[in-house]
C-alpha angles and dihedrals in degrees: 000000000000116000092240090056091050090051091049092050091049091052091048090050090049091052091051092048094047091052092046091053092046092056094048113126091237090069094048125107129203114274119260115281116234110269095010095110098146094060096035113114132161115266113275090244092062092047094050103037100071100040090052092046093048092049092053093045089049089054090048091050093054090050097046097043114086111249124230132181112269112257119235110256116251110256112251117243107252137195133198120213128198107205129170118227096255091061101044095097099050090042089064091080090056093046092051090047093052093044090054086060092055097260114138106220126198123185128207133181125260120250131217094243133039092234093055091048094049089053091051093048093050092049091054099037120121127203088241095057113120103163139039119195122195113201114202143038123283122253119254110273111279094024131106116243120260097232091207092068113358139071116208125235131219123245119213132173120264115230114168097025091048088070086054092057100271126147117273092252138026132209115237145169090199097099090061088067094064103086097168101042095243095124093250132104115258100175138023114258123206130170132206100207095204125152102193138037090244091058089053092049089051093050092049090050091051093047091053091046092050094050093043094048113124094186099119097167127129097292090081092066096049130101119188117203120195115190124197127199112287106214096194092109132281096283096044094042092052092048094048092047091050095047094043091053091045091050093051094043113024095039094049121087115269094250091062114094118209130197122192131207112183124190101217113104111237093025118130092245097043104119125238091229127063107296099240092044090053092049093053093045092053090046089058090057089067133239139186094232130023113198128190121190119182141061124332143181132205095269105022149017125257123291124253117239097026116243136053094309094055126109121221113255085231133348139161092290101043092046085076089066093061108108130185142127102276089221088063100040119143130239109245126217114192109197096189144085130287101351092115095049095128091165091067121113089251130046108276122238091250091054094049092046093051096046095047109110091237095033126114118294088233136010129207110198143156122247101206136010110333126194133221097244094047089048090051093050091050091050095050091050093050091048094050095048099042095047098033097244099130123126089243090069094234116159120245111294114261095202130042093234092056091055091044093052093048089053093048092050090050091055090046091058116103093186106125093166096084117103111262125221122230093264095049089048091053092047091052091048093052088049089067088064097056111016117097116267118256096028131115122238090224090057092050092051092048092050091052089054085069098034094062125064137185114238103193142049111314090204091060109138112234098193097214116205128257117245122264117204112229123191127184139145120271092243145005133202116253110271094019119118115255114239117214124179114202127193112187126196089213141043113250149097110316120207118190116192130188110207137181118225116282111258095030108126120231126210115264116239111231110254095019130095119267109277117260106247089219091061097088104150113114097178138001140186131185125197138149116267134194125223115263095004114112114229125193120213122198108205127184122203115236092215131040113249143138134216138064120346122196114213114209123186126191125182119190114199134179097258104016144359139236137207141188142160149186143176136242138172132238109214116224120253110267113242 
């Protein structure tokens, strides 16, 4: 007989003996007398029998079960927060909220200088830290921080952008991200540039509302691009505009729908209404990302048309006209100069945009002179990390800070040996038109990692979509219905759209206004769909046409959303 079997039989025998002893008459007590409830207790035998039996069975279980070495626990994701004393009390709501999501949060005090604060951060840093949140505005340039309500910024020399007319130094939070002094970002840094406890309470309320939103309608697939006037010359402006539009359209996944408003009169995407009015109206329609590419100043965006008669695309006054449900606010990316200069003597445009009740939930902005190539590199990095298109095969980022850190690390890289895609090759070629002579593209990218900052919560949950499988034929005859088979991972309302490429002109109908070039949908159907059950849609085009058709599928569920896409081709009618 094997030793284990002998041990098991011995334990079973012990269990039987223990139960037998516990039921012996000498352990029994008289039964409860009627009415004597206070002194009534179960017989000792009943109280002893089951604890003894359970103890023996537990011992038996540990012996019988195969043993394995204990696995090391997964390290908890942690975050460090720099919070001045005046904001400690309202920050408690945010700390409790993040801890409920499994994030271990630690809070340290602000310091009067950036050097002191960096030393404090590095002393308290943990290997599991992924995010660093700075709570409070920056002091005006040249001033020490008021540690009750401000967090200082670093100042570093500009190199590449100085040759482009920038200031000799730039303000940055980038150095705080380098925990191990190797010159590379280790964590994602974000700042809430608030001045009062009430502003912090409002931001926390909006962050919670954004993450709790269950509005999974079409706004989540939209990107709005607003382009200002370049001013680098006709050739360079045309190249920059083309590449910018290509980056925000061709580099995005097919399910993403982009609209463009361009501030050059006579351009295809120049709106019929006043430019600022058109921008604010489109903002109200809702989008996941709102991108501005053009010129900017500390307190406003460029004027359209350019010159003394122009009106700012947006400024401190027109920001008040932005309307949206705060729970469905966009994330703004300002690809321009100075709008993120939070160390200026006045509140910067990015600050005012962020703190507006209906403003974006987060803003990425540059604090000094930014350059077209650096802006393009930033954009490509964000697109890859947010939509999971990077060469590293990482899935879409689930938090804004994760996407921001991935983009920063891409700009830090000085490796030019990797094979470039067609878009990156085009971006690098355009850089030769506008980047200063005698500078390296790697240096320009690296400088822009410090020029740009994230104003917002780096732990903001992005809620990326699940993937919808879309199948269709490579081509269809003109006039034939287009067959699209959709397999959704979730139950919900499924919308299938057939779109022509953005920028392709459509024939005007006599007696009707000129078509809006952003209205690209040729046909659309919406029906319920069940998870895992393929559903085929047969969609006819209302107008005869040939060429490429983009298929966009959006499924809005109760707790999440899903998206997918594909392309097909409508063959021209044979003559």
